[in-house]
Biopython code that builds the backbone (N, CA, C, O; Angstrom):
import numpy as np
from Bio.PDB.StructureBuilder import StructureBuilder

atoms = [
    (1, "MET", "N", (79.090, 115.782, 114.499)),
    (1, "MET", "CA", (80.011, 114.684, 114.657)),
    (1, "MET", "C", (81.297, 114.993, 113.879)),
    (1, "MET", "O", (81.245, 115.448, 112.736)),
    (2, "LEU", "N", (82.425, 114.745, 114.498)),
    (2, "LEU", "CA", (83.716, 114.938, 113.841)),
    (2, "LEU", "C", (83.970, 113.840, 112.823)),
    (2, "LEU", "O", (83.496, 112.716, 112.983)),
    (3, "LEU", "N", (84.717, 114.164, 111.778)),
    (3, "LEU", "CA", (85.057, 113.142, 110.785)),
    (3, "LEU", "C", (85.819, 111.991, 111.417)),
    (3, "LEU", "O", (85.658, 110.841, 111.009)),
    (4, "ALA", "N", (86.655, 112.292, 112.417)),
    (4, "ALA", "CA", (87.432, 111.241, 113.082)),
    (4, "ALA", "C", (86.545, 110.256, 113.817)),
    (4, "ALA", "O", (86.967, 109.131, 114.084)),
    (5, "ASP", "N", (85.322, 110.652, 114.152)),
    (5, "ASP", "CA", (84.395, 109.766, 114.856)),
    (5, "ASP", "C", (83.579, 108.889, 113.911)),
    (5, "ASP", "O", (82.914, 107.952, 114.354)),
    (6, "GLN", "N", (83.624, 109.184, 112.623)),
    (6, "GLN", "CA", (82.856, 108.424, 111.652)),
    (6, "GLN", "C", (83.633, 107.193, 111.208)),
    (6, "GLN", "O", (84.863, 107.210, 111.211)),
    (7, "PRO", "N", (82.934, 106.120, 110.823)),
    (7, "PRO", "CA", (83.647, 104.930, 110.343)),
    (7, "PRO", "C", (84.367, 105.199, 109.030)),
    (7, "PRO", "O", (83.932, 106.028, 108.231)),
    (8, "ILE", "N", (85.460, 104.498, 108.817)),
    (8, "ILE", "CA", (86.229, 104.630, 107.584)),
    (8, "ILE", "C", (85.483, 103.895, 106.472)),
    (8, "ILE", "O", (85.168, 102.714, 106.621)),
    (9, "PRO", "N", (85.196, 104.578, 105.353)),
    (9, "PRO", "CA", (84.497, 103.894, 104.256)),
    (9, "PRO", "C", (85.408, 102.870, 103.579)),
    (9, "PRO", "O", (86.606, 103.099, 103.412)),
    (10, "VAL", "N", (84.827, 101.756, 103.201)),
    (10, "VAL", "CA", (85.565, 100.694, 102.513)),
    (10, "VAL", "C", (84.895, 100.457, 101.162)),
    (10, "VAL", "O", (83.682, 100.267, 101.083)),
    (11, "TYR", "N", (85.701, 100.469, 100.104)),
    (11, "TYR", "CA", (85.203, 100.244, 98.747)),
    (11, "TYR", "C", (85.891, 99.014, 98.169)),
    (11, "TYR", "O", (87.055, 98.742, 98.462)),
    (12, "THR", "N", (85.161, 98.284, 97.353)),
    (12, "THR", "CA", (85.746, 97.098, 96.717)),
    (12, "THR", "C", (85.944, 97.271, 95.221)),
    (12, "THR", "O", (86.510, 96.395, 94.567)),
    (13, "ASP", "N", (85.483, 98.394, 94.667)),
    (13, "ASP", "CA", (85.738, 98.676, 93.257)),
    (13, "ASP", "C", (85.817, 100.181, 93.049)),
    (13, "ASP", "O", (85.293, 100.958, 93.848)),
    (14, "LEU", "N", (86.473, 100.582, 91.975)),
    (14, "LEU", "CA", (86.714, 102.000, 91.720)),
    (14, "LEU", "C", (85.459, 102.761, 91.316)),
    (14, "LEU", "O", (85.377, 103.968, 91.545)),
    (15, "SER", "N", (84.480, 102.084, 90.720)),
    (15, "SER", "CA", (83.287, 102.799, 90.255)),
    (15, "SER", "C", (82.467, 103.356, 91.408)),
    (15, "SER", "O", (81.790, 104.371, 91.238)),
    (16, "THR", "N", (82.506, 102.724, 92.576)),
    (16, "THR", "CA", (81.790, 103.284, 93.723)),
    (16, "THR", "C", (82.634, 104.339, 94.439)),
    (16, "THR", "O", (82.087, 105.229, 95.090)),
    (17, "LEU", "N", (83.948, 104.249, 94.327)),
    (17, "LEU", "CA", (84.825, 105.247, 94.941)),
    (17, "LEU", "C", (84.797, 106.556, 94.164)),
    (17, "LEU", "O", (84.663, 107.631, 94.749)),
    (18, "TYR", "N", (84.923, 106.462, 92.846)),
    (18, "TYR", "CA", (84.882, 107.632, 91.983)),
    (18, "TYR", "C", (83.503, 107.674, 91.343)),
    (18, "TYR", "O", (83.043, 106.667, 90.804)),
    (19, "SER", "N", (82.843, 108.810, 91.392)),
    (19, "SER", "CA", (81.439, 108.894, 91.015)),
    (19, "SER", "C", (81.149, 108.661, 89.534)),
    (19, "SER", "O", (80.129, 108.055, 89.206)),
    (20, "SER", "N", (82.001, 109.116, 88.645)),
    (20, "SER", "CA", (81.704, 108.972, 87.217)),
    (20, "SER", "C", (82.558, 107.873, 86.586)),
    (20, "SER", "O", (83.668, 107.597, 87.041)),
    (21, "LEU", "N", (82.033, 107.263, 85.551)),
    (21, "LEU", "CA", (82.749, 106.186, 84.865)),
    (21, "LEU", "C", (84.049, 106.692, 84.270)),
    (21, "LEU", "O", (85.069, 106.007, 84.346)),
    (22, "GLY", "N", (84.035, 107.881, 83.678)),
    (22, "GLY", "CA", (85.254, 108.441, 83.098)),
    (22, "GLY", "C", (86.332, 108.637, 84.140)),
    (22, "GLY", "O", (87.503, 108.354, 83.888)),
    (23, "SER", "N", (85.953, 109.111, 85.292)),
    (23, "SER", "CA", (86.915, 109.323, 86.371)),
    (23, "SER", "C", (87.485, 107.992, 86.855)),
    (23, "SER", "O", (88.689, 107.892, 87.091)),
    (24, "SER", "N", (86.648, 106.971, 87.007)),
    (24, "SER", "CA", (87.144, 105.686, 87.490)),
    (24, "SER", "C", (88.069, 105.032, 86.466)),
    (24, "SER", "O", (89.019, 104.348, 86.847)),
    (25, "LEU", "N", (87.805, 105.231, 85.174)),
    (25, "LEU", "CA", (88.705, 104.690, 84.156)),
    (25, "LEU", "C", (90.058, 105.395, 84.194)),
    (25, "LEU", "O", (91.099, 104.763, 84.009)),
    (26, "ASN", "N", (90.039, 106.711, 84.435)),
    (26, "ASN", "CA", (91.295, 107.457, 84.535)),
    (26, "ASN", "C", (92.132, 106.979, 85.720)),
    (26, "ASN", "O", (93.355, 106.878, 85.615)),
    (27, "HIS", "N", (91.491, 106.688, 86.830)),
    (27, "HIS", "CA", (92.205, 106.260, 88.024)),
    (27, "HIS", "C", (92.583, 104.775, 87.990)),
    (27, "HIS", "O", (93.499, 104.357, 88.698)),
    (28, "ALA", "N", (91.893, 103.982, 87.178)),
    (28, "ALA", "CA", (92.159, 102.545, 87.122)),
    (28, "ALA", "C", (93.601, 102.256, 86.724)),
    (28, "ALA", "O", (94.224, 101.351, 87.278)),
    (29, "GLU", "N", (94.136, 103.010, 85.774)),
    (29, "GLU", "CA", (95.522, 102.802, 85.346)),
    (29, "GLU", "C", (96.490, 103.078, 86.491)),
    (29, "GLU", "O", (97.467, 102.352, 86.673)),
    (30, "ARG", "N", (96.220, 104.124, 87.257)),
    (30, "ARG", "CA", (97.076, 104.455, 88.405)),
    (30, "ARG", "C", (97.060, 103.342, 89.453)),
    (30, "ARG", "O", (98.104, 102.959, 89.980)),
    (31, "TRP", "N", (95.871, 102.831, 89.748)),
    (31, "TRP", "CA", (95.754, 101.765, 90.751)),
    (31, "TRP", "C", (96.383, 100.470, 90.239)),
    (31, "TRP", "O", (97.039, 99.760, 91.001)),
    (32, "ASP", "N", (96.189, 100.155, 88.955)),
    (32, "ASP", "CA", (96.803, 98.950, 88.377)),
    (32, "ASP", "C", (98.324, 99.044, 88.423)),
    (32, "ASP", "O", (99.001, 98.061, 88.727)),
    (33, "THR", "N", (98.860, 100.217, 88.123)),
    (33, "THR", "CA", (100.309, 100.425, 88.189)),
    (33, "THR", "C", (100.808, 100.227, 89.611)),
    (33, "THR", "O", (101.860, 99.622, 89.819)),
    (34, "LEU", "N", (100.073, 100.726, 90.582)),
    (34, "LEU", "CA", (100.442, 100.561, 91.987)),
    (34, "LEU", "C", (100.508, 99.084, 92.367)),
    (34, "LEU", "O", (101.465, 98.656, 93.012)),
    (35, "VAL", "N", (99.510, 98.308, 91.978)),
    (35, "VAL", "CA", (99.478, 96.877, 92.308)),
    (35, "VAL", "C", (100.604, 96.139, 91.592)),
    (35, "VAL", "O", (101.261, 95.289, 92.192)),
    (36, "ARG", "N", (100.836, 96.452, 90.317)),
    (36, "ARG", "CA", (101.921, 95.791, 89.577)),
    (36, "ARG", "C", (103.285, 96.088, 90.205)),
    (36, "ARG", "O", (104.103, 95.182, 90.364)),
    (37, "GLU", "N", (103.529, 97.339, 90.558)),
    (37, "GLU", "CA", (104.807, 97.717, 91.166)),
    (37, "GLU", "C", (104.985, 97.070, 92.531)),
    (37, "GLU", "O", (106.078, 96.608, 92.861)),
    (38, "PHE", "N", (103.919, 97.032, 93.328)),
    (38, "PHE", "CA", (103.979, 96.386, 94.633)),
    (38, "PHE", "C", (104.297, 94.898, 94.475)),
    (38, "PHE", "O", (105.154, 94.363, 95.179)),
    (39, "THR", "N", (103.606, 94.237, 93.550)),
    (39, "THR", "CA", (103.819, 92.811, 93.306)),
    (39, "THR", "C", (105.236, 92.552, 92.801)),
    (39, "THR", "O", (105.866, 91.571, 93.195)),
    (40, "HIS", "N", (105.729, 93.413, 91.946)),
    (40, "HIS", "CA", (107.088, 93.274, 91.418)),
    (40, "HIS", "C", (108.123, 93.389, 92.537)),
    (40, "HIS", "O", (109.068, 92.603, 92.596)),
    (41, "ARG", "N", (107.944, 94.361, 93.414)),
    (41, "ARG", "CA", (108.928, 94.608, 94.480)),
    (41, "ARG", "C", (108.855, 93.609, 95.625)),
    (41, "ARG", "O", (109.885, 93.232, 96.184)),
    (42, "PHE", "N", (107.631, 93.171, 95.984)),
    (42, "PHE", "CA", (107.467, 92.346, 97.180)),
    (42, "PHE", "C", (107.028, 90.911, 96.899)),
    (42, "PHE", "O", (106.910, 90.112, 97.828)),
    (43, "GLY", "N", (106.785, 90.573, 95.630)),
    (43, "GLY", "CA", (106.464, 89.202, 95.267)),
    (43, "GLY", "C", (105.063, 88.754, 95.634)),
    (43, "GLY", "O", (104.789, 87.554, 95.604)),
    (44, "ARG", "N", (104.191, 89.637, 95.970)),
    (44, "ARG", "CA", (102.795, 89.323, 96.299)),
    (44, "ARG", "C", (101.939, 90.564, 96.101)),
    (44, "ARG", "O", (102.443, 91.687, 96.099)),
    (45, "SER", "N", (100.660, 90.354, 95.938)),
    (45, "SER", "CA", (99.738, 91.483, 95.771)),
    (45, "SER", "C", (99.477, 92.138, 97.119)),
    (45, "SER", "O", (99.555, 91.479, 98.156)),
    (46, "PRO", "N", (99.166, 93.431, 97.111)),
    (46, "PRO", "CA", (98.843, 94.081, 98.384)),
    (46, "PRO", "C", (97.512, 93.573, 98.936)),
    (46, "PRO", "O", (96.590, 93.266, 98.181)),
    (47, "THR", "N", (97.429, 93.491, 100.243)),
    (47, "THR", "CA", (96.184, 93.087, 100.893)),
    (47, "THR", "C", (95.210, 94.258, 100.939)),
    (47, "THR", "O", (94.007, 94.079, 100.746)),
    (48, "TYR", "N", (95.730, 95.449, 101.194)),
    (48, "TYR", "CA", (94.909, 96.644, 101.292)),
    (48, "TYR", "C", (95.530, 97.764, 100.462)),
    (48, "TYR", "O", (96.748, 97.849, 100.302)),
    (49, "ILE", "N", (94.665, 98.607, 99.949)),
    (49, "ILE", "CA", (95.102, 99.845, 99.296)),
    (49, "ILE", "C", (94.301, 100.962, 99.952)),
    (49, "ILE", "O", (93.072, 100.914, 99.990)),
    (50, "ALA", "N", (94.999, 101.962, 100.466)),
    (50, "ALA", "CA", (94.345, 103.085, 101.130)),
    (50, "ALA", "C", (94.546, 104.349, 100.313)),
    (50, "ALA", "O", (95.593, 104.552, 99.698)),
    (51, "ARG", "N", (93.530, 105.190, 100.318)),
    (51, "ARG", "CA", (93.569, 106.454, 99.581)),
    (51, "ARG", "C", (93.242, 107.582, 100.543)),
    (51, "ARG", "O", (92.281, 107.494, 101.307)),
    (52, "ALA", "N", (94.041, 108.642, 100.505)),
    (52, "ALA", "CA", (93.815, 109.805, 101.358)),
    (52, "ALA", "C", (93.692, 111.044, 100.485)),
    (52, "ALA", "O", (94.703, 111.562, 100.010)),
    (53, "PRO", "N", (92.466, 111.532, 100.264)),
    (53, "PRO", "CA", (92.302, 112.731, 99.445)),
    (53, "PRO", "C", (92.704, 113.981, 100.222)),
    (53, "PRO", "O", (92.719, 113.984, 101.453)),
    (54, "GLY", "N", (93.022, 115.022, 99.497)),
    (54, "GLY", "CA", (93.383, 116.280, 100.144)),
    (54, "GLY", "C", (93.436, 117.412, 99.151)),
    (54, "GLY", "O", (93.199, 117.225, 97.957)),
    (55, "ARG", "N", (93.750, 118.592, 99.658)),
    (55, "ARG", "CA", (93.912, 119.751, 98.790)),
    (55, "ARG", "C", (94.854, 120.737, 99.466)),
    (55, "ARG", "O", (94.993, 120.753, 100.689)),
    (56, "VAL", "N", (95.490, 121.550, 98.652)),
    (56, "VAL", "CA", (96.415, 122.570, 99.134)),
    (56, "VAL", "C", (95.982, 123.898, 98.537)),
    (56, "VAL", "O", (95.775, 124.014, 97.329)),
    (57, "LYS", "N", (95.847, 124.895, 99.399)),
    (57, "LYS", "CA", (95.476, 126.231, 98.928)),
    (57, "LYS", "C", (96.725, 127.096, 98.967)),
    (57, "LYS", "O", (97.383, 127.204, 100.001)),
    (58, "SER", "N", (97.046, 127.708, 97.844)),
    (58, "SER", "CA", (98.209, 128.582, 97.734)),
    (58, "SER", "C", (97.752, 129.965, 97.277)),
    (58, "SER", "O", (96.787, 130.097, 96.524)),
    (59, "VAL", "N", (98.448, 130.974, 97.734)),
    (59, "VAL", "CA", (98.166, 132.340, 97.301)),
    (59, "VAL", "C", (99.466, 132.920, 96.753)),
    (59, "VAL", "O", (100.481, 132.949, 97.449)),
    (60, "PHE", "N", (99.434, 133.376, 95.520)),
    (60, "PHE", "CA", (100.593, 133.956, 94.869)),
    (60, "PHE", "C", (100.403, 135.466, 94.742)),
    (60, "PHE", "O", (99.357, 135.937, 94.296)),
    (61, "PHE", "N", (101.411, 136.200, 95.131)),
    (61, "PHE", "CA", (101.379, 137.657, 95.009)),
    (61, "PHE", "C", (102.380, 138.072, 93.935)),
    (61, "PHE", "O", (103.553, 137.704, 93.989)),
    (62, "PHE", "N", (101.905, 138.839, 92.966)),
    (62, "PHE", "CA", (102.751, 139.313, 91.882)),
    (62, "PHE", "C", (102.999, 140.804, 92.079)),
    (62, "PHE", "O", (102.152, 141.619, 91.713)),
    (63, "PRO", "N", (104.160, 141.183, 92.659)),
    (63, "PRO", "CA", (104.401, 142.595, 92.980)),
    (63, "PRO", "C", (104.443, 143.509, 91.759)),
    (63, "PRO", "O", (104.090, 144.684, 91.861)),
    (64, "PHE", "N", (104.864, 142.997, 90.620)),
    (64, "PHE", "CA", (104.948, 143.842, 89.428)),
    (64, "PHE", "C", (103.564, 144.222, 88.913)),
    (64, "PHE", "O", (103.363, 145.305, 88.365)),
    (65, "PHE", "N", (102.614, 143.304, 89.103)),
    (65, "PHE", "CA", (101.266, 143.546, 88.595)),
    (65, "PHE", "C", (100.328, 144.044, 89.683)),
    (65, "PHE", "O", (99.249, 144.557, 89.387)),
    (66, "GLY", "N", (100.739, 143.892, 90.965)),
    (66, "GLY", "CA", (99.924, 144.359, 92.074)),
    (66, "GLY", "C", (98.668, 143.551, 92.305)),
    (66, "GLY", "O", (97.676, 144.072, 92.814)),
    (67, "ASN", "N", (98.699, 142.280, 91.937)),
    (67, "ASN", "CA", (97.508, 141.464, 92.172)),
    (67, "ASN", "C", (97.864, 140.164, 92.903)),
    (67, "ASN", "O", (99.026, 139.768, 92.988)),
    (68, "ILE", "N", (96.841, 139.536, 93.414)),
    (68, "ILE", "CA", (96.992, 138.270, 94.134)),
    (68, "ILE", "C", (96.233, 137.206, 93.350)),
    (68, "ILE", "O", (95.101, 137.423, 92.919)),
    (69, "SER", "N", (96.870, 136.062, 93.175)),
    (69, "SER", "CA", (96.255, 134.967, 92.438)),
    (69, "SER", "C", (96.138, 133.738, 93.339)),
    (69, "SER", "O", (97.144, 133.085, 93.618)),
    (70, "PRO", "N", (94.929, 133.412, 93.799)),
    (70, "PRO", "CA", (94.777, 132.199, 94.614)),
    (70, "PRO", "C", (94.764, 130.958, 93.732)),
    (70, "PRO", "O", (94.339, 131.002, 92.578)),
    (71, "SER", "N", (95.227, 129.877, 94.282)),
    (71, "SER", "CA", (95.271, 128.613, 93.558)),
    (71, "SER", "C", (94.885, 127.493, 94.511)),
    (71, "SER", "O", (95.294, 127.491, 95.672)),
    (72, "LEU", "N", (94.106, 126.552, 94.028)),
    (72, "LEU", "CA", (93.703, 125.404, 94.827)),
    (72, "LEU", "C", (94.081, 124.147, 94.065)),
    (72, "LEU", "O", (93.616, 123.930, 92.946)),
    (73, "THR", "N", (94.920, 123.324, 94.665)),
    (73, "THR", "CA", (95.388, 122.104, 94.024)),
    (73, "THR", "C", (94.826, 120.903, 94.757)),
    (73, "THR", "O", (94.970, 120.788, 95.974)),
    (74, "TYR", "N", (94.188, 120.013, 94.020)),
    (74, "TYR", "CA", (93.653, 118.782, 94.608)),
    (74, "TYR", "C", (94.632, 117.643, 94.357)),
    (74, "TYR", "O", (95.234, 117.561, 93.287)),
    (75, "PHE", "N", (94.788, 116.785, 95.322)),
    (75, "PHE", "CA", (95.667, 115.636, 95.184)),
    (75, "PHE", "C", (95.136, 114.520, 96.068)),
    (75, "PHE", "O", (94.260, 114.745, 96.903)),
    (76, "ASN", "N", (95.658, 113.334, 95.885)),
    (76, "ASN", "CA", (95.370, 112.250, 96.810)),
    (76, "ASN", "C", (96.551, 111.311, 96.840)),
    (76, "ASN", "O", (97.229, 111.105, 95.833)),
    (77, "SER", "N", (96.784, 110.754, 97.984)),
    (77, "SER", "CA", (97.875, 109.806, 98.178)),
    (77, "SER", "C", (97.291, 108.402, 98.193)),
    (77, "SER", "O", (96.213, 108.174, 98.741)),
    (78, "VAL", "N", (98.003, 107.472, 97.595)),
    (78, "VAL", "CA", (97.567, 106.089, 97.567)),
    (78, "VAL", "C", (98.663, 105.226, 98.182)),
    (78, "VAL", "O", (99.837, 105.367, 97.842)),
    (79, "LEU", "N", (98.277, 104.344, 99.079)),
    (79, "LEU", "CA", (99.219, 103.498, 99.801)),
    (79, "LEU", "C", (98.763, 102.053, 99.694)),
    (79, "LEU", "O", (97.587, 101.758, 99.902)),
    (80, "SER", "N", (99.681, 101.151, 99.372)),
    (80, "SER", "CA", (99.358, 99.730, 99.349)),
    (80, "SER", "C", (100.157, 99.022, 100.430)),
    (80, "SER", "O", (101.323, 99.344, 100.656)),
    (81, "VAL", "N", (99.534, 98.061, 101.096)),
    (81, "VAL", "CA", (100.187, 97.376, 102.200)),
    (81, "VAL", "C", (99.881, 95.890, 102.195)),
    (81, "VAL", "O", (98.870, 95.442, 101.654)),
    (82, "TYR", "N", (100.781, 95.140, 102.811)),
    (82, "TYR", "CA", (100.603, 93.723, 103.035)),
    (82, "TYR", "C", (101.149, 93.424, 104.426)),
    (82, "TYR", "O", (102.321, 93.690, 104.688)),
    (83, "PRO", "N", (100.332, 92.880, 105.322)),
    (83, "PRO", "CA", (100.835, 92.618, 106.675)),
    (83, "PRO", "C", (101.911, 91.525, 106.674)),
    (83, "PRO", "O", (101.784, 90.526, 105.965)),
    (84, "LEU", "N", (102.959, 91.717, 107.465)),
    (84, "LEU", "CA", (104.012, 90.716, 107.560)),
    (84, "LEU", "C", (103.564, 89.502, 108.354)),
    (84, "LEU", "O", (104.013, 88.386, 108.092)),
    (85, "SER", "N", (102.686, 89.711, 109.317)),
    (85, "SER", "CA", (102.134, 88.590, 110.084)),
    (85, "SER", "C", (100.768, 88.980, 110.590)),
    (85, "SER", "O", (100.417, 90.160, 110.615)),
    (86, "THR", "N", (100.009, 88.003, 110.987)),
    (86, "THR", "CA", (98.687, 88.278, 111.561)),
    (86, "THR", "C", (98.768, 88.145, 113.062)),
    (86, "THR", "O", (99.506, 87.312, 113.588)),
    (87, "ILE", "N", (98.008, 88.966, 113.738)),
    (87, "ILE", "CA", (98.035, 88.943, 115.201)),
    (87, "ILE", "C", (96.923, 88.066, 115.721)),
    (87, "ILE", "O", (96.773, 87.914, 116.933)),
]
sb = StructureBuilder()
sb.init_structure("model")
sb.init_model(0)
sb.init_chain("A")
sb.init_seg("    ")
for serial, (resi, resn, name, xyz) in enumerate(atoms, 1):
    if name == "N":
        sb.init_residue(resn, " ", resi, " ")
    sb.init_atom(name, np.array(xyz, "f"), 0.0, 1.0, " ", f" {name:<3s}", serial, name[0])
structure = sb.get_structure()
């Protein structure tokens, strides 16, 4: 089954989204900042917050040393939204 065919997971707290307590505490500040900034700019809290994890693989070649250094960077994007109207 393709990932696109699977249902989108929905979480209501960070501890179930991030597996370890330390990780969820680290991310809590980021999510709180996102909600505060959204509320400050738009005058209301976001209805939904979406997270899209990802990674980028880079390969660096150092001609002076004659070696290749691979690098893998993990990142995730976080988006907060509030619908302007309901359909």
